N, C-alpha and C positions, 0 to 999 in steps of 0.2 A: 087605644089608637090615638095617634096624632090628629087634632082637629083641621090641620096641615094635609093630611093623607089623602088623595083621592078616594072618593067616594064611590066612582068609575067601578074598581077594581072589585072583583068577585071570585075569588079564590078560597080554597080549604088549605087552611092554615095547619091544620090537623094532618093533611095527607102525608103518609110516611109515619106519624107517631108509632113508637114501639116496634119498628120494624128494622131490618138488619140484610147485609146481603143475601141471606139463606132465603128470604121470602122471596126471590125473585132468582130461583135456581139456574135456569139456563141462559144462556147468553139472548137469546131470542126475548126472553122475558124482561131483561136489563134493558133492551133497544127498546122494545116496546113501549115500556114506562118513560126512557129518555125522551121519547117523542111526543109523548101525550103530557108530558109537563113540559117541553119547548114548545109546543103548540100553544098550550092553555096561556102559556107566558107571553108569547107573541101576538097572542089575540086580546090578551085583557090589560095590557100596559100601554100606553100613550108613546112611552119614550124610553123604551129598554135598551139597556148595553150588554155586553158580553165582554168580562174578564178574558184576556189573555194574555199567559205569562211565556209563551213560548213552550211550556213544558207539556206532558202527554195528557195530562186531565183536561187541562184549559183546552187545547185541541180539538180532543176528543168532543168536547161540550160544542166548541165553534163548529165542529162539523155536523153536529146534530142540527145547531143553529139551520147554517147554511142549506141543509137539506129539507129544512122544514118550509123555511122562509123560500125556497125556490118551488115545490110542490105546491103551495099556498098560496102565491104569491104577495108574501109578505115583504116589506123592508128590511133589506139586511141592515140587522142594529151596529152602531158604532162597537167598535172593539176598543177598550181602555186596557193600556199597558202599563203598569206602574212602574216607572224607573227609579230605582234606587239609588243609583250611580256604584253600585255595587255589582252589577252582572257580568258574568262571562262575555266575552265580546261575541263567542258564537252564538250567544242567545238574540243578541241583537241582530246580526246577519240573519240567523235564522227568519226572526217578526219581521223583516223588513221584506225579505224574498218572497214569504208567502203569504205577505199583505197584499204585494204588488198583483202575485200571481192571481190571488182570489180578489181583489178588487175589492178589499175592504177598507173603510175608513179607520185608521189607527188614532186614538190620541194617548198622548204619552204625557202621565200623571206625575209630575215632579214637585217635590217640595222645593221650590226655586230659591228660597229665602235660605235654606241649608246649602243647598248645593253653589249658589253665587257665595257664600261664607267659605267654603272649602277651597273653591276654585281660588279666590282671592288670597286665601292663607297658603296655599299649598300643601293642606291637609293630605293625610293619608288614612284609610281606615283603620280604626283605632285609636287616631288621635282625639283629643278634647275639644268640645265646641263649648264655649261660654254662653249660659243659658240668657244673661244679660244682652248679649252681643244679637238675639233672635228677633224677629218681627214681635209685634203685638202679638198677632194671631197665634204663633208658636209658643210665646212666653205663657199664653192663656192656658195652651194644651198643656204645656210642661206642669206648670204650677197648680192650674183649677181643675184638669181634668185628670192628668194622672198623679198629683199630689206628691209630685217628685220633688224632694228640698237642696239637690245636691247644686252646684254652682255650674257645675259642667256637666256635660252626658257625651260618652263615646260615639264618635262617627263611626258606629259600627251596626248592621242591621239587627243581627242577632242579640239584641239587648231590648229591656222594657223599653226605655225611653227613645231610642233607635228606631226600632221597628216602629213604634206608633208614629213616630215624626215623619220617616223617611215612606213609611209604605200607606199608613191608615189616613194620616192627615192629607197626604197627596191624594188617595182616594176618594176619601169625603168632598174634597176642593172641588174636584173633577166631577162627582156626582150634581155639585150644587151648581157649578158653573154651567153643565150641560142639561140641568132640568131631568137628571134620569129618576124614574119613577119604578124601574124592575132593574135589578143587577142579577144576570144569567153566570152563575160561578161554576166551577169543575170541583168542587168541593165532597170527598166522600166519606160515608159513614166509618170505613175501617180503617181511615186513614192516621187520625187521631183520636184519643177518647173524648176531648173537646167536641168533636164535631159527631160523635156518635149520636145525639137526640136529636139533630137538624131534622127540619121536615122539609119537601120538596118547595113548599112556598112559607119563607119564613120572613117575618116582620121586622123591620128595623124604623121603626116611626117616633122614638125619641128626638125630638128636635134640639133639647140639649148638648146631643151627644155627636149626632151626625144627620144631614138630609134626610127627612123621613123617606123611606122606600123599603120596596121588598128585595129580599134575597131569592132567586130562581134557580132550583138547583136540581138538574136533570140526570145526574150521575152518582146521585148520592148510592144507590144499590149495586156499582160496580166495586168488585175489589181490584188488586191491581195487576191481577192475572187477566180478569176479565176486559181490563183497558187495553192491553196489548192484544190479546184474543179478538177484539174490536180493530184494532188498527190494522191488522193483519190480514182480517178477513172482510173489512170494509172501507176504513178510511182511505188505506193506501191504495187499493184496486179501484175504489171509485175517482180518486184523486190523480194517478197517475195512469195516464192511458195504457201505458206499456204494459203495467205489472199484470200477472195473471191473477184470475179471480177465483182460483180453488184454495186460497189460504196460506199460499206458498211463506213460510217463516225463514228469512234468511239469517246466516250462520255469523253474520259480520258483515262489514260494508263491501268485503271482496266476493262476497256470495248473492250479489244482487241478481236478479234474473234480466236477460234481454238487454245486457250492456247498460245496465242503469247505474247510477254513480248515487252517493251518498247525497248529493245536492239534488237530486231528482226527487229525494223523498220526504213527504212531510212528517217527519221524527228527528227531534233534535240531533244535531252530531254528540250533544253529551252522553245521550243514551246509547248510543253504539260506541261511546268511549268506555263505558262500565259505569257512569251514574243513574241511579236511581230515582232521586230526587233531586230538584233543579233550584238551590238557593243562592247566595251570595258567593262571589268568586273567593271570598277570602276566608268560608267558614263551611264551604262544603267539599267534600272528599268522595272520590269514586268508589264504589260498595264494592266491585271486581275488576277483572281485566275485561269479562267477557261481557258483550251486550246488555243490557239491561233486563230484557223478555227472556234471557236464556238464564239467569240467576236462579239460585233458590228463593222462589218468591213466597213459600208456605212457612220457612220454619227461620228466616232472617226478616229483618227490621225494616221496612222502605225507606225510613227516614233516619238511619242510624249515623248517616254520612253527614247530618246535619248539628250545628252547635246546639247542645242540648239545653244550654242554659234558656232560649228563647223558647224551645219546646216546651219547658216547663213552666213557661208563661201565659202559653196558648189562651186559657178559660180568659184569663184578664184581658187580654188582648181581643179576644173576640166579642167581648162585651163591650167593647169600646170601639168596633167596625172593624177590626182584622177580619180577614176572608175565613 
């Protein structure tokens, strides 16, 4: 453990070790654990923040944070949205709407050095960015942290250098600026092999790689189907006053009850459109034409619509601070 990490934090870093979603067989079991982890996180950390992408997992996590904070009188943590400059426009609109609806403080973490270069030179995703034109901070990450030897890297999220610079560096800089000691995130055991060994409280204490902090991970035990079950039984009914509380599952945006519209529901419109995982606009495709929760979740891959070159690098990227 880093000497810089606060000694006041008292959590069990082995909680969840060796477990998988089958150890929490009922939705109620998964929710009970999520609430327990969330409450512990809000108790132990002086300046936690919650990661929010606008996706289903981070929105479910945010729901638990809001519920626990309201019930027990904790301050609602700042939400951090990593803006990698390649989001679907609908994601920005969704985050802005529900941040206002839920009275959230949202910090947009951006690698402004790269964003400014891209704007100045009119670059498009996939265009090359010269490493020599980056700031000293970014060049350090490219050469010393990534040990990347090429003269340029592609302005593309789903690559080794691009993902690290556009997401991880942006996140770590935000954590340092905000003084965050605990990051509440919505990763799940079943989502990727690189996340299967995570625990509910996961240390990130090496100051040479990231600002020392812990990851607080309340929904590790959920699988994709359970996430959607929680949405239609809890998140949506508890959030939307006119929505029935009997677990009604819509067949599409034209099947919402009580004259509600898609804009009234805290579910990204990309899921209604058939996307099951939300990455970058240039490298993510919809899985089907049906809404995400109606697709074959058991025998198909959740992240099949995302670029696999980045997926195959996940283990290395997570060692550097990727979510």
